[in-house]
C-alpha positions in Angstrom: -88.7 6.1 -81.9 -85.5 8.2 -81.3 -82.7 7.2 -78.9 -83.6 10.1 -76.7 -87.2 9.1 -76.5 -86.2 5.5 -75.6 -83.9 6.8 -72.9 -86.7 8.7 -71.3 -88.7 5.5 -71.0 -86.0 3.5 -69.1 -87.1 4.5 -65.6 -90.8 4.1 -66.3 -90.2 0.6 -67.8 -88.0 -0.5 -64.9 -90.5 0.9 -62.5 -93.4 -0.9 -64.2 -91.3 -4.1 -64.2 -90.7 -3.8 -60.5 -94.4 -3.2 -59.8 -95.4 -6.3 -61.7 -92.5 -8.4 -60.3 -93.2 -7.5 -56.7 -96.9 -7.8 -57.0 -96.8 -11.2 -58.6 -94.1 -12.7 -56.3 -93.1 -11.1 -53.0 -96.6 -9.8 -52.2 -98.6 -12.4 -54.0 -99.3 -14.9 -51.2 -100.7 -12.2 -49.0 -104.0 -12.7 -50.8 -103.5 -15.9 -52.9 -102.3 -18.3 -50.1 -105.8 -19.3 -48.8 -107.6 -19.9 -52.1 -104.4 -21.6 -53.5 -104.2 -23.9 -50.5 -107.9 -24.8 -50.7 -107.6 -25.4 -54.4 -104.7 -27.9 -54.1 -105.9 -29.6 -51.0 -103.5 -28.3 -48.3 -103.3 -25.6 -45.6 -102.1 -22.0 -45.9 -99.2 -23.0 -43.6 -97.8 -25.3 -46.2 -98.0 -22.4 -48.8 -96.1 -20.1 -46.4 -93.5 -22.8 -45.7 -93.0 -23.1 -49.5 -92.7 -19.3 -49.6 -89.9 -19.4 -47.0 -88.2 -22.0 -49.2 -88.6 -19.5 -52.1 -86.8 -16.9 -50.1 -83.9 -19.4 -49.6 -83.9 -20.2 -53.4 -83.7 -16.4 -54.0 -80.8 -16.1 -51.6 -78.9 -19.0 -53.2 -79.3 -17.6 -56.7 -78.7 -13.9 -55.9 -74.8 -14.0 -56.2 -75.1 -15.8 -59.5 -77.6 -13.2 -60.7 -75.2 -10.4 -59.7 -72.3 -11.9 -61.6 -74.6 -12.5 -64.6 -75.6 -8.8 -64.5 -72.0 -7.7 -64.5 -71.2 -10.0 -67.5 -74.2 -9.4 -69.6 -76.1 -6.4 -68.3 -79.5 -5.9 -66.7 -81.6 -6.3 -69.9 -80.8 -9.9 -70.4 -81.2 -10.8 -66.7 -84.6 -9.0 -66.4 -85.8 -10.6 -69.6 -84.9 -14.0 -68.3 -86.6 -13.2 -65.0 -89.8 -12.3 -66.8 -89.8 -15.7 -68.4 -89.1 -17.4 -65.1 -91.9 -15.5 -63.3 -94.3 -16.4 -66.2 -93.4 -20.1 -66.0 -93.7 -20.1 -62.2 -97.1 -18.5 -62.3 -98.3 -20.7 -65.0 -97.3 -23.8 -63.0 -99.1 -22.4 -60.0 -102.2 -21.8 -62.1 -102.1 -25.4 -63.3 -101.3 -27.0 -59.9 -103.8 -29.6 -58.7 -101.8 -31.0 -55.9 -99.4 -29.7 -53.2 -96.3 -30.9 -54.9 -96.9 -28.8 -58.0 -97.8 -25.8 -55.9 -94.6 -26.1 -54.0 -92.6 -26.3 -57.3 -94.3 -23.2 -58.6 -93.6 -21.2 -55.4 -90.0 -22.3 -55.4 -89.7 -21.2 -59.1 -91.1 -17.8 -58.0 -88.0 -17.7 -55.6 -85.8 -18.2 -58.6 -87.4 -15.3 -60.3 -87.0 -13.1 -57.2 -83.3 -14.1 -57.0 -82.6 -12.5 -60.4 -85.6 -10.3 -61.2 -86.2 -7.6 -58.5 -84.3 -4.4 -57.7 -80.7 -5.6 -58.3 -80.8 -5.8 -62.2 -82.9 -2.6 -62.4 -80.3 -0.7 -60.3 -77.5 -2.2 -62.3 -79.0 -0.8 -65.6 -79.2 2.7 -64.0 -75.6 2.5 -62.6 -74.3 1.5 -66.1 -76.1 4.5 -67.6 -75.6 7.1 -65.0 -72.5 6.0 -63.0 -72.2 7.9 -59.6 -75.1 10.1 -60.6 -77.5 7.1 -60.3 -78.9 8.0 -56.9 -82.1 9.8 -58.1 -82.9 7.3 -60.9 -82.5 4.5 -58.3 -84.8 6.4 -55.9 -87.3 6.8 -58.8 -87.4 3.1 -59.6 -87.6 2.3 -55.9 -90.5 4.7 -55.6 -92.4 3.0 -58.4 -91.5 -0.5 -57.1 -93.1 0.5 -53.7 -96.5 0.4 -55.4 -96.0 -3.4 -56.0 -97.7 -4.0 -52.7 -100.1 -1.1 -52.7 -101.4 -2.0 -56.1 -100.6 -5.7 -56.2 -102.8 -6.8 -53.3 -106.0 -5.1 -54.5 -105.3 -6.1 -58.2 -104.7 -9.8 -57.3 -107.8 -9.8 -55.0 -109.9 -8.3 -57.8 -108.6 -11.0 -60.2 -109.4 -13.8 -57.7 -112.9 -12.5 -57.3 -113.6 -12.3 -61.0 -111.4 -15.0 -62.5 -110.6 -17.3 -59.6 -107.2 -17.8 -58.2 -106.0 -19.8 -61.2 -107.1 -17.0 -63.5 -105.1 -14.5 -61.4 -102.0 -16.6 -61.8 -102.5 -16.8 -65.5 -103.1 -13.1 -65.8 -99.9 -12.2 -64.0 -98.0 -14.7 -66.2 -99.4 -13.0 -69.3 -98.4 -9.6 -68.0 -94.8 -10.8 -67.6 -94.7 -12.3 -71.1 -96.8 -9.9 -73.1 -95.9 -6.6 -71.4 -92.7 -6.7 -69.3 -90.6 -8.9 -71.6 -91.3 -6.9 -74.8 -90.7 -3.6 -73.0 -87.4 -4.8 -71.6 -86.3 -5.9 -75.1 -87.4 -2.7 -76.7 -86.2 -0.1 -74.2 -83.4 -1.3 -72.0 -79.9 -0.9 -73.4 -77.8 -3.9 -74.5 -75.4 -4.8 -71.7 -72.7 -5.3 -74.2 -72.9 -1.7 -75.3 -73.3 1.7 -73.9 -72.2 2.3 -70.3 -72.0 -1.3 -69.2 -68.6 -2.4 -67.8 -67.9 -6.1 -67.6 -66.8 -7.5 -64.3 -63.1 -7.1 -63.7 -62.7 -9.8 -61.1 -64.3 -11.5 -58.1 -65.8 -9.3 -55.3 -64.1 -10.0 -52.0 -65.3 -9.6 -48.5 -63.7 -6.8 -46.5 -64.7 -4.9 -43.4 -67.0 -2.5 -45.3 -68.7 -5.4 -47.1 -69.2 -7.3 -43.8 -70.7 -4.2 -42.2 -73.1 -3.6 -45.1 -74.1 -7.3 -45.1 -75.0 -7.1 -41.4 -76.7 -3.8 -41.8 -79.1 -5.0 -44.6 -79.5 -8.5 -43.0 -80.9 -6.8 -39.9 -83.0 -4.3 -41.8 -84.5 -7.0 -44.0 -85.2 -9.3 -41.0 -87.2 -6.5 -39.3 -88.9 -5.4 -42.5 -90.0 -9.0 -43.3 -91.2 -9.5 -39.7 -93.2 -6.3 -39.8 -94.8 -7.2 -43.1 -95.9 -10.5 -41.7 -97.0 -9.4 -38.2 -97.6 -5.6 -38.0 -101.4 -5.7 -37.9 -101.3 -8.4 -35.1 -98.6 -6.4 -33.3 -100.7 -3.3 -33.3 -103.8 -5.2 -32.0 -101.6 -6.5 -29.1 -100.7 -2.9 -28.4 -104.4 -2.1 -27.9 -105.9 -1.3 -31.3 -109.0 -3.0 -32.7 -108.4 -5.1 -35.9 -109.9 -2.4 -38.0 -107.7 0.3 -36.4 -104.7 -1.9 -36.8 -105.3 -2.5 -40.5 -105.6 1.2 -41.0 -102.5 2.0 -39.0 -100.5 -0.7 -40.8 -101.4 1.0 -44.1 -99.3 4.0 -42.8 -96.2 1.9 -43.3 -96.5 1.8 -47.1 -97.5 5.5 -47.2 -94.5 6.5 -45.2 -92.2 4.5 -47.4 -93.5 6.2 -50.5 -93.4 9.7 -49.0 -89.7 9.2 -48.0 -88.8 8.2 -51.6 -90.6 11.3 -52.9 -88.6 13.4 -50.5 -85.3 11.8 -51.8 -86.4 12.6 -55.4 -87.2 16.2 -54.5 -84.0 16.8 -52.4 -80.9 18.4 -53.9 -79.1 15.1 -53.7 -75.9 16.3 -51.9 -76.3 14.4 -48.6 -74.3 11.4 -47.5 -75.9 8.1 -48.3 -74.2 6.7 -45.1 -75.8 9.4 -43.0 -79.2 8.7 -44.5 -78.8 4.9 -43.8 -77.8 5.7 -40.3 -80.9 7.8 -39.7 -83.1 5.1 -41.3 -81.9 2.5 -38.8 -83.2 4.6 -35.9 -86.7 5.2 -37.2 -88.2 1.9 -36.1 -86.8 2.2 -32.5 -88.1 5.8 -32.4 -91.6 4.7 -33.4 -91.4 1.9 -30.8 -90.4 4.4 -28.1 -93.3 6.7 -29.0 -95.7 3.8 -28.9 -94.4 2.8 -25.4 -94.7 6.3 -24.0 -97.9 7.3 -25.8 -99.8 4.1 -25.4 -102.6 2.9 -27.6 -103.1 6.3 -29.2 -99.5 6.4 -30.4 -99.3 2.8 -31.7 -99.3 3.9 -35.3 -95.9 5.5 -34.8 -94.4 2.0 -35.1 -95.9 1.7 -38.7 -94.7 5.2 -39.6 -91.2 4.7 -38.3 -90.9 1.3 -40.0 -92.3 2.6 -43.3 -90.0 5.6 -43.4 -87.0 3.5 -42.5 -87.9 1.0 -45.2 -88.2 3.8 -47.8 -84.7 5.1 -47.0 -83.0 1.7 -46.8 -84.6 0.5 -50.1 -82.8 3.3 -51.8 -79.6 2.8 -49.7 -79.4 -0.8 -50.8 -78.8 0.5 -54.3 -76.8 3.6 -53.6 -74.4 2.5 -50.8 -72.4 0.0 -52.7 -72.0 2.5 -55.5 -71.1 5.3 -53.1 -68.5 3.2 -51.3 -67.0 1.1 -54.0 -67.9 2.8 -57.4 -69.6 1.2 -60.4 -67.1 -1.6 -61.0 -68.5 -5.0 -60.2 -71.7 -3.2 -59.0 -74.1 -6.0 -59.8 -72.1 -8.8 -58.1 -71.2 -6.6 -55.1 -74.8 -5.6 -54.5 -76.1 -9.1 -54.8 -73.3 -10.5 -52.5 -74.0 -7.8 -50.0 -77.7 -8.7 -49.8 -77.3 -12.5 -49.8 -77.2 -12.8 -46.0 -80.3 -10.6 -45.9 -82.2 -12.9 -48.2 -81.3 -15.9 -46.0 -82.4 -14.3 -42.7 -85.5 -13.0 -44.3 -86.8 -16.6 -44.7 -86.8 -17.1 -40.9 -88.2 -13.7 -39.9 -91.9 -14.4 -39.8 -91.7 -17.6 -37.8 -89.1 -16.3 -35.3 -90.8 -12.9 -34.7 -94.2 -14.7 -34.4 -92.8 -16.8 -31.5 -91.6 -13.6 -29.7 -94.9 -11.8 -30.4 -96.9 -14.7 -28.9 -95.2 -13.9 -25.6 -95.5 -10.1 -25.5 -95.9 -7.2 -27.9 -93.5 -5.2 -25.8 -90.9 -7.9 -26.0 -91.4 -8.1 -29.7 -90.8 -4.4 -30.1 -87.7 -4.6 -27.9 -86.3 -7.4 -30.1 -86.9 -5.6 -33.4 -85.6 -2.3 -32.0 -82.5 -4.1 -30.7 -81.9 -5.5 -34.2 -82.2 -2.0 -35.6 -79.6 -0.7 -33.1 -77.2 -3.4 -34.3 -77.7 -2.1 -37.8 -77.2 1.4 -36.6 -73.8 0.4 -35.2 -72.8 -1.1 -38.5 -73.1 2.3 -40.2 -70.0 3.4 -38.3 -66.6 2.6 -39.9 -67.9 2.7 -43.4 -65.6 4.6 -45.8 -67.4 7.7 -46.7 -66.9 9.5 -50.0 -68.6 12.7 -51.2 -72.4 12.7 -51.2 -74.0 11.5 -54.4 
């Protein structure tokens, strides 16, 4: 295959890798937790506690993963992540007691720390430099299907092969599909456009603002992913209506990414991020004013904001700091977000137990803090 043909495959391969990685880690427990817990003799609560631990492992490893990307390039890191994911899923499939289950879930956290969007974005930045906005949006768009496709695929595997079989199938997909594709298609980090790290990334005012911005955004996003259907039922929808309305969140995120791909690409990433932080509060305001019939606006606002911010997490550090030390900088910027993400489901659940209105006020307030963080960022020309 020619070099040009291989280059055209980079975005599809990265997108496929993100679909598989998100479906088999971040979104996995949404359908696997109950049969997994029953199979190893524990409760789903223990599984979700282990998942919170996995998010902490991911947060702890993320800065290391970023430095690894800058030294060696995304191909090596993504290939290692595929192996880690496969080992974790195999361990889960073999688990016969809670301790082995917890070990497998924590290993999934290690895979998430080095194997999700960060390395994929770094490959694109190395290849395209400051023109990487649309490739990043394309990979982010494909990765968004990790939940939309992952849940039904995992559920189908559980129904036909059992929960252990589902784990083994996902492990096989990582080893037999993702790993060979990464090796065959992604460029060697020691060649081409990759630039080795020139020194440590330091915290400054812009980095602190970005860290707070994405910590708040990820806290709200994780809280919504865990509690949105229940929040909507507390706003007056039936469980069936709430499930349907919650599905709007994923659809809105995908549509926003499609709009980014179709747009000319001259807008400011800072302005886009600023607008994104207001979409959840806007949806909450519409729900408050419109009552039960407008409750779905919360899902639409959250989904659209998620779509914009998923792209912004890859584009903003490039826009504000350039491509040098991109992997380490992006990972460091998102490390606080990974830590607060672990606490979001439990904390938001406590607030929601008191009142749906109070819960929306809290999440909207967090979004307004992230809105404030978009001011004072050094703005360069639009990407």
